[in-house]
PALUMZA-15811 format. One record per residue (C-alpha): residue in three letters; x, y, z. Coordinates in steps of 0.001 Angstrom, whole numbers, plus 500000, padded with zeros to 6 digits. Example, Ala and Ser with C-alpha at 12.3 -4.5 7.8 and 13.67 -1.06 7.14 Angstrom:
BEGIN
(node 'ALA',(512300,495500,507800)) (node 'SER',(513670,498940,507140)) 
END
This chain:
BEGIN
(node 'UNK',(844830,739700,931767)) (node 'UNK',(847919,737918,932332)) (node 'UNK',(849558,735833,929493)) (node 'UNK',(851459,732691,930796)) (node 'UNK',(855091,734501,930286)) (node 'UNK',(853556,737631,932122)) (node 'UNK',(852104,735742,934882)) (node 'UNK',(855725,733830,935454)) (node 'UNK',(857374,737231,935604)) (node 'UNK',(855416,738895,938106)) (node 'UNK',(857592,740111,941117)) (node 'UNK',(855538,737662,943471)) (node 'UNK',(855912,734697,940919)) (node 'UNK',(859686,735241,940744)) (node 'UNK',(860111,735106,944523)) (node 'UNK',(857941,732010,944627)) (node 'UNK',(859921,730537,941584)) (node 'UNK',(863287,730994,943588)) (node 'UNK',(861878,729678,946804)) (node 'UNK',(860233,726631,945046)) (node 'UNK',(863330,725808,943221)) (node 'UNK',(865549,726117,946346)) (node 'UNK',(863062,723421,947885)) (node 'UNK',(863601,721433,944556)) (node 'UNK',(867527,721594,944911)) (node 'UNK',(867229,720761,948484)) (node 'UNK',(865167,717642,947599)) (node 'UNK',(867009,716530,944768)) (node 'UNK',(870645,717656,945947)) (node 'UNK',(871851,714011,945602)) (node 'UNK',(870924,713752,941687)) (node 'UNK',(872385,717626,941099)) (node 'UNK',(875585,717051,943195)) (node 'UNK',(876507,713269,941658)) (node 'UNK',(876709,711846,938217)) (node 'UNK',(876314,707994,938295)) (node 'UNK',(875443,706620,935038)) (node 'UNK',(873420,703571,934432)) (node 'UNK',(874104,701225,931178)) (node 'UNK',(871059,702974,929569)) (node 'UNK',(872674,706700,929973)) (node 'UNK',(876011,705288,928725)) (node 'UNK',(874155,704297,925579)) (node 'UNK',(872462,707583,925392)) (node 'UNK',(875577,709586,925597)) (node 'UNK',(877027,708069,923039)) (node 'UNK',(873973,707955,920540)) (node 'UNK',(874196,710093,917453)) (node 'UNK',(870821,709468,916219)) (node 'UNK',(867761,710573,918295)) (node 'UNK',(865308,708925,916085)) (node 'UNK',(865121,706060,918744)) (node 'UNK',(862381,708316,920127)) (node 'UNK',(860244,708507,917216)) (node 'UNK',(860409,704497,916803)) (node 'UNK',(858764,704372,920512)) (node 'UNK',(856001,707178,919427)) (node 'UNK',(857764,709879,921739)) (node 'UNK',(857988,712630,919006)) (node 'UNK',(858211,715351,921807)) (node 'UNK',(861336,713626,923078)) (node 'UNK',(862923,713487,919441)) (node 'UNK',(862275,717026,919221)) (node 'UNK',(864004,718038,922305)) (node 'UNK',(866843,715766,921950)) (node 'UNK',(867091,716928,918268)) (node 'UNK',(866782,720710,918809)) (node 'UNK',(866916,721739,922386)) (node 'UNK',(869307,719511,924385)) (node 'UNK',(871440,717381,921888)) (node 'UNK',(873033,715400,924848)) (node 'UNK',(870614,714939,927337)) (node 'UNK',(872974,713010,929615)) (node 'UNK',(874798,715732,931338)) (node 'UNK',(875552,716463,934996)) (node 'UNK',(873441,719213,936619)) (node 'UNK',(871570,720470,933556)) (node 'UNK',(868868,717587,932941)) (node 'UNK',(868094,717409,936844)) (node 'UNK',(868008,721303,936822)) (node 'UNK',(865704,721653,933569)) (node 'UNK',(863357,718981,935342)) (node 'UNK',(863288,721374,938411)) (node 'UNK',(862481,724192,936359)) (node 'UNK',(859490,722349,934628)) (node 'UNK',(858273,721378,938192)) (node 'UNK',(858380,724959,939308)) (node 'UNK',(856889,726451,936178)) (node 'UNK',(853962,723782,936193)) (node 'UNK',(853328,724166,939929)) (node 'UNK',(852991,728089,939363)) (node 'UNK',(850630,727805,936522)) (node 'UNK',(848407,725499,938454)) (node 'UNK',(848527,727824,941619)) (node 'UNK',(847735,730645,939191)) (node 'UNK',(844614,728456,937897)) (node 'UNK',(843153,728359,941420)) (node 'UNK',(844049,731957,941820)) (node 'UNK',(846785,731593,944568)) (node 'UNK',(849211,734497,943625)) (node 'UNK',(850947,734769,946877)) (node 'UNK',(852200,731506,948218)) (node 'UNK',(852005,730549,951944)) (node 'UNK',(853696,727880,953868)) (node 'UNK',(850745,725484,953118)) (node 'UNK',(851178,725926,949316)) (node 'UNK',(855311,725335,949624)) (node 'UNK',(854440,722108,951537)) (node 'UNK',(852110,721010,948749)) (node 'UNK',(855045,721593,946116)) (node 'UNK',(857361,719756,948602)) (node 'UNK',(854754,716863,948095)) (node 'UNK',(854418,717224,944358)) (node 'UNK',(857901,717287,943740)) (node 'UNK',(858715,714434,946107)) (node 'UNK',(856106,712157,944458)) (node 'UNK',(857886,708631,944187)) (node 'UNK',(857530,708338,940283)) (node 'UNK',(859529,711758,939708)) (node 'UNK',(862355,710418,942107)) (node 'UNK',(862402,707133,939885)) (node 'UNK',(862391,709061,936783)) (node 'UNK',(865225,711346,937827)) (node 'UNK',(867542,708451,937747)) (node 'UNK',(867410,708318,933840)) (node 'UNK',(869321,711604,932499)) (node 'UNK',(868189,710840,929085)) (node 'UNK',(864439,711301,929952)) (node 'UNK',(864363,713733,933182)) (node 'UNK',(864909,717057,931008)) (node 'UNK',(862209,716267,928545)) (node 'UNK',(859881,714988,931460)) (node 'UNK',(860272,718239,932939)) (node 'UNK',(859385,720481,929708)) (node 'UNK',(856656,717781,929299)) (node 'UNK',(855111,718610,932787)) (node 'UNK',(855560,722332,932208)) (node 'UNK',(853709,722133,928620)) (node 'UNK',(850850,719984,930277)) (node 'UNK',(850314,722503,932999)) (node 'UNK',(850426,725197,930185)) (node 'UNK',(847676,723504,928038)) (node 'UNK',(845295,723340,931395)) (node 'UNK',(846112,726816,932275)) (node 'UNK',(845122,728209,928669)) (node 'UNK',(842041,726175,928894)) (node 'UNK',(840876,727446,932352)) (node 'UNK',(841796,731040,932224)) (node 'UNK',(838730,732648,932259)) (node 'UNK',(840037,736585,932118)) (node 'UNK',(841873,735766,928620)) (node 'UNK',(839147,735849,925609)) (node 'UNK',(838505,732360,924520)) (node 'UNK',(839456,732555,920806)) (node 'UNK',(840467,729685,918615)) (node 'UNK',(844227,730315,918984)) (node 'UNK',(844350,730046,922644)) (node 'UNK',(842718,726569,922284)) (node 'UNK',(844868,725470,919498)) (node 'UNK',(848006,726406,921518)) (node 'UNK',(846188,724405,924531)) (node 'UNK',(845741,721584,922229)) (node 'UNK',(849423,721742,920954)) (node 'UNK',(850817,721952,924291)) (node 'UNK',(848825,718921,925656)) (node 'UNK',(849784,716774,922640)) (node 'UNK',(853225,717831,923103)) (node 'UNK',(853245,716825,926665)) (node 'UNK',(851550,713526,925930)) (node 'UNK',(854375,712873,923267)) (node 'UNK',(857141,712954,925531)) 
END
């Protein structure tokens, strides 16, 4: 009976996470190694009030910018957080389908998942990308909590799944 944190720290999961993150770095090296700002990111870099996200209905992005990453327009950090979110989400989905050891096929599927054109577009916006990575992991956590059969179904597990899913939607 693994919990999400326990599942992510199994030796096989740690090895897979390192390999998956290396694939992510290879795919997004240009974003990790360069730092070109658009006009939106320049405005976000000097923004002192993150409540702009609440006005857009994105309270999850507001909470992340207010309490976790006060200045999301930072080189390397935002894309790295997105990569960690992609890796965590992928490992949770692989655990749902009982793939505890990843083969070449699963690594290739991660490449397709990470190379989805929408992600390449979103990575251009440093002010959004860290929150999107956290939201991706939160949505996978919600699905993982709902689908795990070896964890007793009680109200708290369902409630945490609803909170994680709601948080992911709010980003």
